[in-house]
Residue, then its C-alpha position, 0 to 999 in steps of 0.5 A: m308461809l308452809l306451816a301457816l297455809g298448811g295450818i289454815f287447810l288444817i283448820a278448814a277440815i276441822s270446821i267442815p263437819f260443823e256446816q249445816d247446808e253441805s251433804p255428807q258426800a260434799k262434806a266428805e270430799q271437802f274434809a278430804g281435799c283439805l286433809m290432803l293438802g293441810i298435812p304435807l304442807t304443815a310437814w314440809g313447813g315444819w321441817i323446813a323450819w326445823s332444818l333451819n334451826r338446826e343449822s342456825q345451832v350447828k353455826e352457833s356452836d361452831r362459833l362458840r368453839s371457835t372463840f373458845f379455842q382463841v381465847a384459850k390460846e391467847n391465856d396459855g389455856c387460862v380462862g375465866v367465865m367473865q373472860f368466855s362471856m365477853a369474847a363469845n357474847l353471852s350470859g354468865d351462866k351460858a359461858k359457864e356451862f359451855l365452860d363446864e363442858r369444855a371442862k370435862e371434855f378437856s380434863a380442865n383444872f380450876d383456879v379460885d382467885e382472891q374475889g372468888g373468881i373461878f378460873y378454868r385451866f385447860p392442858i394446852k402446852g405441846i397442842d397446836l390450838d390452830d389444828a384443835e379449832s377445825 
């Protein structure tokens, strides 16, 4: 709402110089007024939108990490792309990308099954995964 309202004021500011029935003094005052309202409203709306997007990304990251630790715990550290994709409700590409990042983070090994599926083996022996999730 703030972005839209700010945008309206900024568009109005752009159109003011093209008005032919206004004096230069009136145009300058209208232009300044539109900018004084448009810029703060647009900036405020943009900041709110950015904050909400960032919060959403953090929640999604937390959800994926929690799902990852749960799947790893249930399978003694052996996690497949399809398995994680289904558990986290992600596309296969995104699940593989996430697991590749965790493999680097946790120094995982890889296994390949007879069908060519990749399985990540995370070293979880002696680790309390309940503590790792928090």
